[in-house]
C-alpha positions as CSV (number, residue, x, y, z in Angstrom):
1,M,0.0,0.0,0.0
2,K,1.0,3.6,-0.5
3,P,2.6,4.8,2.8
4,E,1.2,7.8,4.5
5,G,2.8,11.0,3.4
6,R,5.1,11.2,0.5
7,L,6.7,8.4,-1.5
8,F,9.7,10.7,-2.3
9,R,11.2,12.6,0.5
10,P,13.2,15.8,-0.3
11,V,16.2,16.2,1.9
12,K,19.3,18.3,2.1
13,L,22.5,16.7,1.0
14,A,23.9,16.8,4.6
15,Q,20.9,14.8,5.7
16,F,21.0,12.3,2.9
17,P,23.2,9.5,4.4
18,S,21.2,9.3,7.6
19,A,17.9,9.5,5.6
20,V,19.0,6.6,3.5
21,K,19.7,4.5,6.5
22,E,16.4,5.4,8.0
23,F,14.7,4.5,4.7
24,L,16.4,1.1,4.4
25,A,15.7,0.3,8.1
26,S,12.1,1.3,8.1
27,P,10.1,-0.6,10.8
28,D,7.5,-1.5,8.2
29,A,10.1,-3.2,6.0
30,S,10.5,-6.8,5.0
31,P,13.1,-9.0,6.7
32,A,16.7,-8.2,6.2
33,D,18.2,-8.9,2.8
34,S,21.8,-10.1,2.5
35,R,22.4,-8.2,-0.7
36,Q,24.4,-5.0,-0.2
37,A,26.2,-2.2,-1.9
38,P,29.9,-1.7,-1.6
39,D,30.7,-0.7,2.0
40,A,27.1,-0.8,2.9
41,S,25.6,-2.9,5.7
42,P,22.6,-5.0,4.9
43,G,19.2,-3.8,5.9
44,P,15.5,-4.5,5.5
45,A,13.5,-3.6,2.5
46,P,12.4,0.0,2.3
47,G,9.4,1.0,4.3
48,S,7.0,3.9,4.8
49,V,9.3,6.8,5.6
50,G,9.7,7.7,1.9
51,V,12.8,7.3,-0.3
52,P,15.1,10.3,0.2
53,V,16.3,12.6,-2.6
54,P,18.8,15.4,-2.0
55,V,17.4,18.6,-3.6
56,D,19.7,21.4,-2.4
57,G,19.4,24.2,-4.9
58,R,17.3,22.0,-7.3
59,A,13.9,23.5,-7.5
60,D,13.4,21.4,-10.7
61,L,13.9,18.2,-8.8
62,V,11.4,19.4,-6.1
63,Q,8.9,19.8,-8.9
64,S,9.7,16.4,-10.3
65,L,9.1,14.8,-6.9
66,D,5.7,16.4,-6.9
67,L,4.9,15.3,-10.4
68,A,6.0,11.7,-9.6
69,E,3.7,11.3,-6.6
70,P,0.5,10.6,-8.5
71,L,2.3,8.3,-10.9
72,Y,3.4,5.7,-8.3
73,D,1.3,4.2,-5.5
74,A,3.8,2.3,-3.3
75,L,7.5,1.7,-2.5
76,H,9.0,-1.7,-2.8
77,R,12.3,-3.4,-3.1
78,P,12.7,-4.1,-6.8
79,R,14.0,-7.4,-8.0
80,P,17.8,-7.0,-8.0
81,L,19.9,-7.4,-11.1
82,D,22.7,-10.0,-10.9
83,L,25.7,-7.6,-10.8
84,G,26.2,-3.9,-10.1
85,I,29.2,-1.6,-10.7
86,V,29.4,2.0,-9.5
87,L,31.4,4.3,-11.9
88,G,33.3,7.1,-10.2
89,A,32.3,5.9,-6.7
90,D,34.8,8.2,-5.0
91,R,33.0,11.3,-6.4
92,L,29.5,10.3,-5.2
93,P,28.1,11.6,-1.9
94,D,27.8,9.4,1.1
95,G,24.6,7.3,1.1
96,L,24.2,7.0,-2.7
97,A,25.9,3.6,-2.9
98,E,23.9,2.4,0.0
99,L,20.6,3.5,-1.6
100,A,21.6,1.7,-4.8
101,G,22.6,-1.4,-2.9
102,P,19.4,-3.5,-3.1
103,L,19.3,-3.0,-6.9
104,A,21.9,-5.6,-7.5
105,A,22.7,-9.0,-5.9
106,E,26.4,-8.5,-6.1
107,W,28.6,-5.4,-6.4
108,L,32.0,-5.4,-8.0
109,P,34.7,-2.7,-8.2
110,E,34.9,-0.6,-11.3
111,E,38.4,-2.0,-12.0
112,R,36.9,-5.3,-13.1
113,L,35.8,-3.6,-16.3
114,A,39.4,-3.2,-17.5
115,D,39.0,-6.5,-19.4
116,T,35.4,-6.5,-20.7
117,A,35.7,-9.9,-22.4
118,A,37.0,-11.6,-19.2
119,F,34.5,-9.8,-17.1
120,L,31.5,-10.9,-19.1
121,R,32.9,-14.4,-19.4
122,D,33.2,-14.7,-15.7
123,H,29.9,-13.0,-14.9
124,P,26.9,-13.9,-17.0
125,G,23.6,-12.3,-16.2
126,S,22.2,-8.8,-15.8
127,L,24.5,-5.9,-15.2
128,L,23.7,-2.6,-13.7
129,L,26.0,0.4,-14.2
130,V,25.5,3.3,-11.8
131,G,27.3,6.6,-12.3
132,G,27.2,10.2,-13.2
133,Y,26.8,11.1,-16.8
134,D,30.4,12.3,-17.1
135,H,31.4,8.6,-16.5
136,L,29.2,7.2,-19.3
137,T,31.9,7.3,-21.9
138,L,32.9,5.1,-24.8
139,D,35.3,3.3,-22.5
140,P,33.8,1.2,-20.8
141,V,30.2,1.5,-22.0
142,R,30.7,0.8,-25.7
143,S,32.3,-2.6,-25.2
144,L,29.6,-3.6,-22.7
145,L,26.9,-2.3,-24.9
146,F,28.1,-4.3,-27.9
147,A,28.8,-7.4,-25.9
148,T,25.4,-7.5,-24.4
149,Y,23.5,-6.5,-27.5
150,R,20.9,-9.2,-28.2
151,S,22.8,-11.5,-25.9
152,R,21.0,-14.5,-24.3
153,T,23.4,-14.4,-21.4
154,H,23.8,-10.7,-20.6
155,T,21.8,-7.6,-20.3
156,L,22.9,-4.0,-19.6
157,T,21.0,-1.4,-17.6
158,L,22.2,2.1,-16.6
159,L,21.3,4.6,-13.9
160,S,22.7,8.1,-14.3
161,G,22.1,11.8,-14.0
162,R,23.7,15.1,-14.7
163,D,25.1,15.4,-11.1
164,A,24.9,13.6,-7.8
165,A,21.4,14.9,-7.0
166,S,20.0,13.8,-10.4
167,L,21.7,10.4,-10.0
168,A,20.2,9.9,-6.5
169,W,16.8,10.8,-8.0
170,S,17.2,8.2,-10.7
171,V,18.1,5.6,-8.1
172,A,15.2,6.6,-5.8
173,K,12.6,6.2,-8.6
174,Q,13.5,2.5,-8.9
175,Y,11.8,1.8,-5.6
176,A,8.5,3.2,-6.8
177,R,5.7,1.0,-8.1
178,P,3.6,2.5,-10.9
179,A,0.0,3.2,-9.9
180,A,-2.5,0.8,-11.4
181,A,-4.7,3.7,-12.4
182,I,-1.9,5.1,-14.7
183,G,-2.5,3.3,-17.9
184,A,-2.3,5.8,-20.7
185,V,0.1,4.9,-23.6
186,G,1.0,7.5,-26.2
187,L,3.0,7.8,-29.4
188,F,3.9,11.2,-30.9
189,T,5.6,10.9,-34.3
190,D,6.6,13.4,-36.9
191,T,7.9,10.9,-39.5
192,D,5.2,8.2,-39.6
193,R,1.5,7.8,-39.8
194,P,1.1,4.5,-38.0
195,P,-2.1,2.6,-37.4
196,H,-4.1,3.6,-34.3
197,L,-4.0,0.5,-32.2
198,P,-6.7,0.2,-29.6
199,G,-5.4,1.5,-26.2
200,V,-2.7,3.8,-27.7
201,Q,-3.1,7.6,-28.2
202,V,-1.4,8.2,-31.5
203,H,-0.6,11.7,-32.7
204,D,1.1,12.2,-36.1
205,D,1.9,15.2,-38.3
206,R,-1.8,15.6,-39.2
207,D,-2.6,16.3,-35.6
208,F,0.2,18.8,-35.0
209,E,-1.7,21.6,-36.9
210,R,-5.0,21.2,-35.2
211,V,-4.2,19.8,-31.7
212,D,-2.4,21.5,-28.8
213,I,0.3,18.8,-28.6
214,Q,2.0,20.6,-25.7
215,A,-1.2,20.4,-23.6
216,A,-1.9,16.8,-24.7
217,I,1.6,15.7,-23.5
218,L,1.8,17.7,-20.3
219,G,-1.9,17.2,-19.4
220,T,-1.9,13.4,-19.4
221,R,-0.4,11.0,-16.9
222,W,1.4,8.4,-19.0
223,R,2.3,4.9,-18.2
224,K,4.5,4.9,-21.4
225,V,5.0,7.7,-23.9
226,A,7.2,7.7,-27.0
227,F,8.4,10.7,-29.0
228,Q,9.6,9.7,-32.5
229,G,11.0,12.1,-35.0
230,H,14.0,14.0,-36.3
231,G,16.1,16.0,-33.8
232,K,19.5,16.3,-32.1
233,D,20.6,15.4,-28.7
234,D,18.8,18.5,-27.4
235,S,15.4,18.2,-29.1
236,V,12.8,16.0,-30.9
237,N,10.7,17.7,-33.6
238,L,6.9,17.2,-33.6
239,G,5.8,19.6,-36.3
240,E,5.9,23.1,-34.8
241,F,6.1,21.6,-31.3
242,T,9.4,20.5,-29.9
243,I,10.5,18.2,-27.1
244,C,13.1,20.4,-25.4
245,G,16.1,19.3,-23.3
246,L,16.9,22.7,-21.8
247,S,17.4,22.3,-18.0
248,P,16.3,25.2,-15.8
249,A,18.8,24.2,-13.1
250,A,22.1,23.3,-14.9
251,E,24.8,25.8,-15.6
252,A,26.2,26.0,-19.1
253,R,29.9,25.0,-19.3
254,P,32.1,27.5,-21.1
255,G,33.7,26.2,-24.2
256,L,31.1,23.5,-24.9
257,L,28.9,23.7,-28.0
258,G,25.3,24.6,-27.5
259,P,22.2,25.1,-29.6
260,R,21.0,28.6,-30.8
261,C,19.5,29.5,-27.5
262,S,22.8,29.1,-25.7
263,Y,24.1,32.1,-27.7
264,G,21.2,34.4,-27.1
265,L,19.4,33.6,-30.3
266,P,15.8,32.6,-30.5
267,C,14.8,29.0,-30.7
268,Y,14.5,27.5,-34.1
269,K,10.9,26.5,-33.2
270,P,8.1,28.6,-31.6
271,E,9.0,29.0,-28.0
272,D,5.4,28.8,-26.8
273,K,5.3,25.3,-28.3
274,L,8.3,23.9,-26.5
275,V,7.6,20.8,-24.3
276,P,10.1,20.7,-21.4
277,L,10.9,17.0,-21.2
278,H,11.5,17.1,-17.4
279,R,7.9,18.1,-16.9
280,V,6.3,15.2,-18.8
281,P,4.3,13.1,-16.3
282,A,5.3,9.6,-17.4
283,V,6.5,6.4,-15.8
284,E,8.4,5.5,-19.0
285,V,9.7,8.0,-21.6
286,V,11.0,6.8,-25.0
287,L,13.2,9.1,-27.0
288,S,13.1,7.6,-30.5
289,A,15.2,10.2,-32.2
290,C,18.8,9.8,-33.4
291,N,21.4,10.8,-30.8
292,S,18.8,11.4,-28.1
293,G,20.9,9.6,-25.5
294,P,24.6,9.9,-26.5
295,L,27.4,8.8,-24.3
296,A,29.2,11.7,-22.6
297,D,32.1,11.8,-25.1
298,L,29.7,11.5,-28.1
299,A,27.4,14.4,-27.2
300,L,27.2,17.4,-29.5
301,Y,25.8,19.8,-27.0
302,D,26.5,21.0,-23.4
303,P,24.8,18.7,-20.8
304,K,22.6,21.7,-19.9
305,Y,20.7,21.0,-23.1
306,Q,20.8,17.2,-23.2
307,L,17.4,15.4,-23.8
308,L,18.5,12.4,-21.9
309,L,19.6,14.3,-18.8
310,N,16.4,16.4,-18.9
311,A,14.3,13.2,-19.0
312,L,16.3,11.7,-16.1
313,D,15.6,14.8,-14.1
314,G,11.8,14.3,-14.6
315,P,9.4,11.9,-12.9
316,A,10.0,8.9,-15.3
317,R,11.4,5.8,-13.6
318,T,12.6,4.5,-17.0
319,V,14.1,6.5,-19.8
320,V,14.9,4.8,-23.2
321,A,17.1,6.8,-25.5
322,A,19.1,6.2,-28.7
323,V,22.9,6.2,-28.3
324,S,23.5,7.0,-31.9
325,V,21.7,7.0,-35.3
326,H,19.1,4.5,-36.2
327,D,16.4,3.8,-38.8
328,S,13.3,3.7,-36.6
329,D,10.1,4.0,-38.5
330,R,6.8,2.1,-38.9
331,P,8.0,-1.3,-37.8
332,E,9.5,0.0,-34.5
333,N,6.5,2.2,-33.8
334,V,4.1,-0.7,-34.2
335,A,6.4,-3.1,-32.3
336,W,6.7,-0.6,-29.5
337,M,2.9,0.0,-29.3
338,R,2.2,-3.7,-29.1
339,A,4.9,-4.2,-26.5
340,A,3.6,-1.3,-24.4
341,L,0.1,-2.8,-24.4
342,T,1.4,-6.3,-23.4
343,G,4.1,-5.4,-20.9
344,G,7.0,-6.0,-23.3
345,D,10.4,-4.5,-22.6
346,T,11.0,-1.4,-24.8
347,V,14.7,-1.7,-25.3
348,D,14.6,-5.3,-26.2
349,T,11.7,-4.7,-28.6
350,L,13.2,-1.8,-30.4
351,N,16.6,-3.3,-30.8
352,A,15.2,-6.6,-32.0
353,S,13.1,-4.8,-34.6
354,L,16.1,-2.8,-35.8
355,A,18.5,-5.8,-35.9
356,G,17.7,-6.3,-39.6
357,S,18.8,-2.7,-40.5
358,H,22.1,-2.2,-38.7
359,P,24.4,-4.4,-36.7
360,Y,24.7,-2.2,-33.6
361,P,22.4,-1.5,-30.6
362,A,20.4,1.6,-31.0
363,F,18.7,2.0,-27.7
364,L,19.9,2.1,-24.0
365,R,17.7,1.6,-20.9
366,F,18.0,3.9,-18.0
367,G,16.0,2.3,-15.2
368,L,15.6,-1.3,-14.0
369,P,13.8,-3.5,-16.5
370,D,10.3,-4.8,-15.6
371,S,10.9,-8.2,-14.2
372,T,7.4,-9.3,-15.5
373,A,8.2,-8.2,-19.1
374,P,8.1,-11.2,-21.5
375,A,11.1,-11.6,-23.8
376,P,10.3,-10.2,-27.3
377,E,9.5,-12.7,-30.0
378,P,12.5,-13.2,-32.4
379,V,12.2,-11.0,-35.4
380,D,13.0,-12.8,-38.7
381,H,14.5,-10.0,-40.8
382,R,15.2,-12.2,-43.8
383,P,12.9,-11.1,-46.7
384,D,10.4,-13.5,-48.0
385,P,12.1,-15.3,-50.9
386,L,8.9,-15.4,-52.9
387,L,8.4,-11.6,-52.5
388,L,11.9,-11.0,-53.9
389,T,11.5,-13.4,-56.7
390,V,8.2,-11.9,-57.8
391,G,9.6,-8.4,-57.4
392,R,12.5,-9.2,-59.8
393,R,10.1,-10.7,-62.3
394,L,7.8,-7.7,-62.2
395,N,10.8,-5.3,-62.7
396,A,11.8,-7.4,-65.7
397,L,8.4,-7.6,-67.2
398,L,7.7,-3.9,-66.8
399,G,11.2,-2.4,-67.2
400,S,12.9,-4.5,-69.9
401,E,10.8,-3.5,-72.9
402,L,9.7,-7.1,-73.3
403,L,6.1,-6.0,-73.1
404,P,4.8,-3.1,-75.2
405,H,3.3,-0.1,-73.4
406,N,-0.2,-1.2,-74.4
407,H,0.1,-4.8,-73.4
408,A,-3.1,-6.0,-71.7
409,L,-1.3,-7.2,-68.6
410,R,0.6,-4.0,-67.9
411,P,-2.0,-2.3,-65.7
412,R,-2.3,-5.3,-63.4
413,L,1.4,-6.0,-63.3
414,T,2.0,-2.3,-62.4
415,K,-0.5,-2.5,-59.6
416,L,1.1,-5.6,-58.1
417,A,4.6,-4.0,-58.5
418,R,3.5,-1.1,-56.3
419,K,2.2,-3.4,-53.7
420,V,5.4,-5.5,-53.7
421,D,7.5,-2.3,-53.4
422,L,5.5,-1.4,-50.3
423,W,5.8,-4.9,-48.8
424,V,9.5,-4.9,-49.3
425,A,10.0,-1.4,-47.9
426,R,11.0,-1.4,-44.2
427,P,8.4,1.1,-43.0
428,T,5.5,-1.3,-43.7
429,H,7.0,-4.8,-43.7
430,L,5.9,-6.6,-40.7
431,A,4.2,-3.5,-39.4
432,D,0.9,-2.7,-41.2
433,Q,0.7,-6.4,-42.1
434,S,2.2,-9.5,-40.6
435,A,4.4,-11.7,-42.7
436,D,1.6,-14.2,-43.0
437,E,-0.9,-11.5,-44.1
438,I,1.6,-10.2,-46.7
439,R,2.2,-13.8,-48.0
440,A,-1.5,-14.5,-48.2
441,S,-2.2,-11.3,-50.1
442,L,0.7,-11.9,-52.5
443,T,-0.3,-15.4,-53.3
444,A,-3.9,-14.4,-53.9
445,D,-2.7,-11.7,-56.4
446,L,-0.3,-14.2,-58.1
447,Q,-3.0,-16.9,-58.5
448,S,-5.3,-14.4,-60.1
449,L,-2.6,-13.1,-62.5
450,D,-1.3,-16.6,-63.3
451,H,-4.8,-17.6,-64.3
452,V,-5.1,-14.6,-66.6
453,L,-1.6,-15.2,-68.0
454,A,-2.2,-18.8,-68.7
455,G,-5.4,-18.0,-70.5
456,Q,-3.7,-15.4,-72.6
457,V,-0.9,-17.8,-73.6
458,A,-3.3,-20.5,-74.6
459,A,-5.4,-18.0,-76.7
460,D,-2.3,-16.4,-78.3
461,P,1.0,-18.3,-78.0
462,E,2.6,-15.5,-80.1
463,D,2.1,-13.0,-77.3
464,E,5.1,-10.8,-76.6
465,L,5.5,-12.4,-73.2
466,M,6.4,-15.7,-74.8
467,N,9.4,-14.1,-76.5
468,Y,11.2,-13.8,-73.1
469,P,13.9,-16.4,-73.9
470,A,15.1,-14.5,-76.9
471,H,14.6,-11.0,-75.4
472,F,16.5,-11.8,-72.2
473,G,18.9,-14.1,-73.9
474,D,20.1,-11.3,-76.3
475,R,21.0,-9.2,-73.2
476,S,22.8,-12.0,-71.3
477,S,26.1,-13.7,-71.2
478,L,26.6,-17.5,-71.1
479,D,27.3,-19.0,-67.7
480,P,30.2,-21.5,-68.1
481,E,28.5,-24.2,-66.1
482,V,26.8,-26.7,-68.4
483,R,24.7,-29.6,-67.0
484,E,24.1,-32.9,-68.7
485,V,20.4,-33.8,-68.7
486,T,18.1,-36.2,-70.6
487,C,15.8,-34.9,-73.2
488,H,12.2,-36.2,-73.2
489,C,13.2,-38.0,-76.4
490,G,15.5,-40.1,-74.3
491,R,18.7,-38.7,-75.8
492,P,21.3,-36.6,-73.9
493,A,20.8,-32.9,-73.7
494,Q,22.7,-29.9,-72.3
495,E,21.2,-27.5,-69.9
496,F,22.8,-24.1,-69.4
497,T,22.0,-20.6,-68.0
498,R,22.2,-17.2,-69.6
499,R,22.9,-14.5,-67.1
500,G,21.2,-11.2,-67.5
501,L,23.6,-8.3,-68.0
502,L,21.3,-5.6,-66.6
503,P,19.2,-5.5,-63.5
504,Q,16.0,-5.6,-65.4
505,I,17.1,-8.7,-67.5
506,L,16.3,-12.0,-66.0
507,D,18.5,-15.1,-66.2
508,T,17.1,-17.9,-68.4
509,V,17.6,-21.6,-68.3
510,C,17.6,-23.6,-71.5
511,A,18.0,-27.2,-72.5
512,V,19.1,-28.2,-76.0
513,C,19.0,-31.6,-77.6
514,M,20.9,-32.2,-80.9
515,R,17.8,-33.9,-82.3
516,C,15.0,-31.9,-80.8
517,G,16.7,-28.5,-80.6
518,D,15.9,-26.0,-77.8
519,V,13.6,-28.3,-75.8
520,T,12.8,-26.3,-72.6
521,F,12.9,-22.8,-71.4
522,R,12.3,-21.5,-67.9
523,L,13.4,-18.9,-65.4
524,P,15.4,-19.9,-62.4
525,E,13.1,-21.0,-59.5
526,A,10.3,-21.6,-62.0
527,P,8.7,-25.0,-62.7
528,S,10.6,-27.3,-64.9
529,L,8.7,-29.3,-67.6
530,L,9.2,-32.4,-69.8
531,A,6.6,-33.5,-72.4
532,H,6.2,-37.2,-73.1
533,S,4.1,-38.6,-76.0
534,A,4.3,-41.1,-78.8
535,D,6.5,-40.1,-81.8
536,E,3.6,-40.5,-84.3
537,V,-0.1,-40.3,-84.6
538,R,-2.5,-41.2,-87.4
539,Q,-4.8,-38.7,-89.2
540,G,-8.0,-38.4,-87.2
541,G,-6.2,-40.0,-84.2
542,V,-5.5,-38.8,-80.6
543,L,-2.1,-38.0,-79.3
544,E,-1.8,-38.7,-75.6
545,V,0.5,-36.3,-73.9
546,R,2.0,-36.6,-70.4
547,A,3.4,-33.3,-69.0
548,E,6.0,-34.0,-66.3
549,L,6.0,-31.0,-63.9
550,T,8.4,-30.3,-61.1
551,A,7.6,-27.1,-59.3
552,A,10.2,-25.1,-57.4
553,R,7.8,-24.4,-54.6
554,S,4.6,-25.9,-53.4
555,G,1.4,-24.3,-54.6
556,P,-0.9,-24.0,-57.6
557,V,0.4,-24.3,-61.1
558,R,-1.5,-23.6,-64.3
559,L,-0.7,-25.7,-67.3
560,G,-1.7,-25.7,-70.9
561,L,-0.8,-27.1,-74.4
562,F,-0.7,-25.4,-77.7
563,V,0.2,-26.4,-81.3
564,P,1.7,-24.1,-83.9
565,G,-0.7,-21.7,-85.6
566,Y,-0.7,-23.6,-88.9
567,L,-2.0,-26.7,-87.1
568,R,-4.7,-25.2,-84.9
569,A,-7.5,-25.6,-87.4
570,D,-6.9,-29.3,-87.5
571,A,-6.2,-30.0,-83.8
572,T,-8.3,-29.8,-80.6
573,V,-6.6,-29.8,-77.2
574,E,-8.3,-31.3,-74.2
575,P,-8.4,-29.9,-71.6
576,E,-7.7,-26.3,-72.6
577,H,-6.3,-25.5,-69.1
578,A,-5.3,-27.6,-66.1
579,K,-4.6,-26.5,-62.6
580,V,-2.6,-28.7,-60.1
581,R,-1.4,-28.1,-56.6
582,A,2.2,-29.2,-56.9
583,V,4.5,-30.1,-54.1
584,G,7.9,-28.4,-54.4
585,G,10.6,-30.7,-55.8
586,Q,8.2,-33.6,-56.5
587,P,7.3,-34.6,-60.1
588,T,3.6,-34.4,-61.0
589,D,2.1,-35.8,-64.2
590,V,-0.6,-33.9,-66.0
591,G,-2.4,-35.4,-69.0
592,F,-3.5,-33.7,-72.2
593,R,-5.1,-35.1,-75.4
594,V,-4.6,-33.6,-78.9
595,R,-7.3,-34.8,-81.4
596,F,-6.5,-34.5,-85.1
597,D,-8.9,-33.9,-88.0
598,P,-8.9,-36.8,-90.6
599,A,-7.8,-34.1,-93.1
600,T,-4.6,-33.2,-91.2
601,A,-1.7,-33.1,-93.6
602,P,0.8,-35.9,-92.9
603,Q,4.2,-34.4,-91.9
604,A,6.3,-33.5,-88.8
605,Y,4.8,-31.2,-86.2
606,Y,5.5,-30.1,-82.6
607,F,3.4,-29.1,-79.6
608,T,4.4,-27.0,-76.6
609,V,3.4,-27.6,-73.0
610,F,3.6,-24.6,-70.7
611,A,3.3,-24.1,-67.0
612,V,2.7,-20.8,-65.2
613,Q,3.6,-20.1,-61.6
614,D,4.4,-16.8,-59.9
615,L,4.4,-14.8,-63.2
616,A,6.9,-17.2,-64.8
617,V,6.1,-19.2,-67.9
618,S,8.0,-22.5,-68.4
619,T,7.8,-24.3,-71.7
620,A,8.7,-27.8,-73.1
621,R,8.5,-28.4,-76.9
622,R,8.1,-32.0,-78.3
623,H,8.3,-33.1,-81.9
624,F,5.9,-35.7,-83.4
625,G,4.6,-36.8,-86.8
626,V,1.2,-37.3,-88.3
627,L,0.9,-40.3,-90.5
628,P,-1.7,-41.0,-93.2
629,G,-4.8,-42.6,-91.8
């Protein structure tokens, strides 16, 4: 239950050590805990006296303590992380190490970080770094950050602040339990128009011109709120509104770079639309802008203007910020919203979503992780092979001049190409639609187009589309690898590949028999065909044809058979079309019959079997002869 009085107790720095002891030895506390900070004696869990925060000369922290009171409903000893290290312990005031003590099960000296690889090898588990911002530098944080990135054996959490008072405030907030009544989740983004998930207040650029965003942010008590947009380490842009990092308490440091306002110039945005980050009433603040949380020796601007430090001075128990540049957009916004609604960890979720875009960790966590947060589901960043195959084929069909500008299929192919481009693009892939939804929509479009394409080939085998072997082949070079295969006439044949010389020219695979000529044509990863039949048929007779199909992937395949134009008046094909559900890699037989008129001229002829799958047409040509009846 919430203790009587305040959860957070403002004290003077001189009173802080004794206030910490009183807090940790509260008579309402749990039994003693053996875990302790360096040089700290063990004590019972915190009780009802309120967690102390030194606020000498820090009116901004006094305001933050007041803002925090309604956000949290009780104090409790949080679940400790496995290991803790205090950075710059000799420069911290008495009592701060003791206050941090219960946050880690074991505390080790800073010197152990001299050999990061050995340290992590000897100490798996969760690691807490506690130290002032000036100690959060590339060495040692970078090596720890990279070593723990997406690790199954290590996690990294930080607690920091612009000075000792801010650091003590960051530690104190870890003892606070968020109030159950605080449930608002908000996303403010200037670079995306994400879907509005139930339970999330979403504001994008369309809202910034008609909604008082400043009032919306400062007038709501947030459980989690994210600010996503362009900015520097001192600001995040939200249209004309700006999340501002300027601290009213910190003194500027001569010689350090500052933004315009540090030189007496007006802000680059309307000053009445600035949102002071330390005044945002939120349990968790996410700064999804590049360089919103740089390490101390990476920061562009004086700490007085740092977004991260401004957020740590505020009431938020957890602050998530970007240590460098990153490509956050629709996938990360949607992943974060879903995680926020289900209790997922923000840093794990965002870094997992970005793992397919860059190889480094983008986000850092300041504040203990929620022990109840489920691990994020693994994100498969590999693109769907079918999506890429179809995209390449569409680019070739539309961009290679194979099809004339007025070809009947161009409008539908163009429409599908636009959809594939959206599906491949990171801002929508696995965000607006799941991988399964994208695959289902793609296959539905392909089945419809394959059906139309097969009908068009059957009706007009001279369609420009059927000239693809020559069109692409003329713009290709011969791959030196030649494979020995067997022609459907039973004789040896050679199969080879022509490699397209330009991006819009597809590779083609051809098999040539010395007797039958160029027997088969197909695209890589398209169905392969052989055509089996008798060598001869009588006038007025029926030629039984067995098409042997081997699909590259499981799914529906359309098949057909046509004879040359000069034979069509004397031959009837049954059936006109066939559709089979093939199993990838397994041969499937499909039967056709060709009935000949008694007046068919005796001579040599040929027929062509074709198969259509995923916008690729495969063909197999077979010679036969008609004998007098």
